[in-house]
C-alpha positions in Angstrom: 10.8 -40.4 44.3 9.4 -38.0 46.9 10.3 -34.5 46.6 12.0 -33.5 50.1 13.1 -29.6 51.1 16.2 -28.8 50.9 18.8 -28.7 53.7 18.9 -24.8 53.9 22.8 -25.9 55.1 25.9 -22.8 54.2 27.9 -25.3 52.1 31.0 -23.1 53.2 30.2 -23.6 56.9 30.1 -27.4 55.9 33.1 -27.7 54.2 35.0 -25.7 57.1 33.8 -27.9 59.9 34.8 -30.7 58.1 38.5 -29.6 57.7 38.9 -28.4 60.8 40.2 -31.4 62.3 43.0 -32.0 59.2 46.7 -31.9 59.4 47.9 -28.4 59.7 49.9 -28.4 56.1 46.7 -30.2 54.6 44.3 -27.7 56.2 46.1 -24.8 54.8 45.5 -26.6 51.5 41.7 -27.2 51.9 40.9 -24.1 53.6 42.4 -22.6 50.1 40.6 -24.4 48.4 36.7 -22.6 50.1 36.1 -20.2 47.3 36.2 -23.0 44.3 33.6 -24.7 47.3 31.3 -22.4 47.0 31.9 -21.3 43.4 31.4 -24.9 42.5 28.1 -25.3 44.9 26.6 -22.5 43.5 26.8 -23.8 40.0 25.5 -27.0 40.9 22.5 -25.5 42.6 21.7 -24.0 39.2 22.3 -27.0 37.2 19.9 -28.4 40.1 17.2 -25.9 39.9 17.3 -26.4 35.8 17.7 -30.1 35.6 20.8 -29.8 33.6 23.5 -30.9 35.0 24.6 -33.0 32.2 26.2 -29.5 30.6 28.5 -29.1 34.0 31.6 -29.3 32.8 33.7 -32.0 35.5 37.6 -29.4 35.3 35.4 -27.0 36.8 35.0 -29.0 40.4 38.7 -29.5 40.5 41.0 -27.3 42.4 44.4 -25.9 41.6 44.9 -25.7 45.4 44.5 -29.3 46.4 44.0 -33.0 45.3 41.3 -34.6 44.3 41.7 -37.3 46.7 41.7 -34.6 49.3 38.9 -33.7 48.3 37.0 -36.6 48.0 38.6 -37.7 51.9 36.4 -34.1 53.6 33.4 -36.1 52.6 35.1 -40.3 53.1 37.0 -39.1 55.5 35.9 -36.3 58.1 31.8 -36.3 57.4 31.1 -40.2 57.5 32.8 -41.9 60.3 32.0 -42.1 63.6 33.0 -38.9 65.5 34.4 -36.6 62.8 33.9 -33.2 62.5 31.2 -33.5 60.0 29.6 -36.7 61.4 26.8 -34.3 62.9 25.7 -33.0 59.6 25.7 -36.4 57.9 23.4 -37.8 60.6 21.0 -34.0 60.0 20.5 -34.6 56.2 20.2 -38.5 56.6 18.0 -38.4 59.3 15.8 -35.3 56.9 14.4 -38.4 54.9 10.4 -38.3 54.9 9.2 -41.1 57.2 12.4 -41.8 57.3 12.1 -43.4 53.9 14.8 -43.6 51.1 13.2 -40.9 48.6 14.8 -42.8 46.0 12.2 -45.6 46.3 9.8 -44.6 49.4 10.3 -48.2 50.7 13.4 -49.0 52.5 15.0 -47.1 55.3 17.3 -44.4 54.6 20.3 -45.4 56.2 23.3 -43.3 54.2 23.9 -40.6 51.5 24.5 -40.5 48.0 25.7 -37.9 46.1 23.7 -36.2 43.0 26.9 -35.5 41.4 29.6 -37.9 42.5 32.4 -36.8 44.6 35.2 -39.1 42.1 34.1 -36.2 39.3 32.7 -33.6 41.5 35.2 -33.4 44.3 34.4 -29.7 45.2 30.8 -30.1 46.0 32.0 -33.7 48.0 30.4 -32.4 51.2 28.1 -29.9 49.4 24.8 -30.2 51.8 22.6 -29.8 48.6 24.1 -32.2 46.3 24.1 -35.0 49.7 20.4 -37.0 49.5 19.2 -39.8 52.1 19.2 -43.0 50.3 18.7 -46.8 51.2 22.2 -49.1 50.6 20.4 -50.1 47.8 19.2 -47.5 45.6 23.1 -45.8 46.3 24.6 -49.1 45.2 21.8 -49.5 42.0 23.3 -45.7 41.9 26.6 -45.9 41.9 28.6 -42.9 40.1 27.2 -42.7 36.7 27.3 -39.3 34.7 24.3 -37.8 32.6 25.6 -37.4 29.2 21.7 -36.3 28.1 18.6 -34.6 29.3 17.2 -37.5 30.1 20.2 -38.9 31.8 19.6 -36.0 34.6 18.7 -37.9 37.9 15.8 -37.4 39.9 16.8 -34.8 42.7 14.6 -34.6 45.6 15.3 -31.1 47.0 14.8 -29.3 43.2 12.4 -32.2 41.5 9.0 -32.2 42.8 7.3 -34.5 40.4 4.3 -35.6 43.4 2.0 -32.2 42.9 -0.3 -35.1 40.0 -0.4 -38.5 40.1 2.1 -40.5 37.7 2.2 -43.7 39.2 -0.2 -46.2 38.2 -1.0 -49.6 38.7 -2.4 -52.4 37.0 -4.2 -54.6 39.1 -3.6 -58.3 37.8 -6.6 -60.6 38.4 -6.4 -64.4 40.2 -6.4 -65.7 43.1 -4.1 -64.2 44.8 -4.7 -61.0 42.8 -1.2 -58.9 42.2 -0.4 -55.5 40.8 2.1 -54.2 38.8 3.2 -50.1 38.5 4.2 -48.3 35.3 4.4 -44.2 35.0 1.8 -42.4 33.4 3.1 -38.5 32.4 0.8 -36.1 33.2 -0.1 -33.8 30.1 1.9 -30.8 31.9 5.0 -32.7 32.2 7.4 -32.1 29.5 8.7 -35.3 27.3 12.5 -35.2 29.0 11.0 -35.3 32.5 8.7 -38.4 31.3 12.2 -39.6 30.1 13.7 -39.0 33.4 11.3 -40.4 35.4 10.6 -43.5 33.4 14.8 -43.8 33.6 14.4 -43.5 37.3 11.9 -46.2 37.4 13.2 -48.5 35.6 17.1 -47.7 36.6 15.9 -48.4 40.6 13.7 -51.0 40.1 10.4 -49.8 41.6 7.8 -51.8 39.4 9.6 -54.8 41.1 9.7 -53.9 44.2 6.4 -52.2 44.6 4.9 -55.7 43.0 6.0 -57.5 45.8 4.7 -54.8 48.1 1.8 -54.9 47.0 1.4 -58.6 46.9 1.6 -58.7 50.2 -0.7 -55.8 51.3 -3.5 -57.2 49.3 -3.0 -60.9 51.0 -3.3 -58.8 54.2 -6.8 -56.8 53.5 -8.2 -60.2 51.7 -10.9 -60.6 55.3 -11.6 -57.0 55.5 -13.0 -56.6 52.1 -14.8 -60.0 52.2 -16.4 -58.8 54.8 -17.3 -55.2 53.5 -18.5 -57.3 50.6 -21.0 -59.4 52.7 -22.2 -56.2 54.5 -22.9 -53.9 51.4 -21.8 -55.9 48.2 -19.5 -53.9 45.6 -20.3 -50.3 46.9 -19.1 -51.1 50.8 -16.0 -52.4 49.1 -15.4 -49.5 47.2 -16.3 -47.6 50.2 -13.2 -49.5 52.2 -10.9 -48.9 49.7 -11.6 -45.1 48.8 -11.1 -44.2 52.5 -7.6 -46.7 51.8 -6.7 -44.1 48.9 -7.7 -40.7 50.8 -6.0 -41.7 53.7 -2.7 -43.4 51.7 -1.9 -40.4 49.0 -2.3 -38.1 52.2 1.5 -37.7 52.4 2.4 -38.7 48.7 -0.1 -39.1 46.0 2.5 -41.5 44.4 4.0 -44.1 47.2 2.5 -47.9 45.8 0.2 -47.9 48.6 -2.0 -44.8 47.0 -1.4 -46.6 43.5 -2.9 -49.8 44.9 -6.0 -48.3 46.0 -6.3 -46.2 43.3 -6.6 -49.1 41.1 -8.4 -51.3 43.5 -11.5 -48.9 43.7 -11.4 -48.6 40.1 -11.1 -52.5 39.2 -15.2 -53.9 38.7 -13.5 -57.3 38.1 -11.6 -56.7 42.2 -15.5 -54.6 44.2 -18.0 -57.2 41.9 -16.5 -60.5 41.3 -13.6 -61.0 43.6 -15.9 -62.1 47.2 -19.0 -63.3 45.5 -20.4 -66.7 46.4 -18.8 -68.2 43.0 -14.9 -67.1 43.6 -15.2 -67.0 47.3 -14.0 -70.7 47.8 -10.7 -69.9 46.3 -10.2 -67.1 48.9 -7.4 -68.4 51.2 -7.4 -66.5 54.2 -4.3 -66.5 56.4 
């Protein structure tokens, strides 16, 4: 759920490039639909900006000039395959992912593009750049071709929904040996109830709590020796200082990544900073 800059690519230029090598008869039909594509892109942009895609009328995203299958093929046959006329744009969009990672989970490599509005239901925006977002295969598969039916269903759009200006991802430290962490959404006061519902839904649908907990378990094992040595040097204050430095570094890119949330929780945990590395429990800590 990381924000991204919108691509800044012209939808008409993108569409014309994608259809440039179509067979003559099909190309004429596709070209005739160009005004419809531009109009549909403008409608989708407004809906994205207002988080109102649930109000879009699907029939307005079809064209009388060309079939739905041909419009979908503009993406599947004329943008995705290697060597296709639109492949350069496809690669540009995919490579725009922050740090090369899927913005929906912030964890796995972005290996493909996801349609915010599914091309099967909104074929006129099948190659609209603002409708195409970098994604990992798992997140893309999870989303599939769902259609928003209510404001709460509207998917988080990284080009339009910047939800990283305040902290909302919270970790809870599991006290044990080894320790662990769970993750949850705590909405800032500035959020509307609809935005909170959308983020909570995204977090649950994409299984982010489980994903982040697994990664945090590895991280916590990896810092055990360093934190033990920090405790030996200066006690809880030294442990907290090291953890606070980690928070500062981890949230420089994004406030709400699981690493920053984990270190914020660790630095605030009296158990972790004051009890985890005392002589009475240190024998339970296994260093690998």
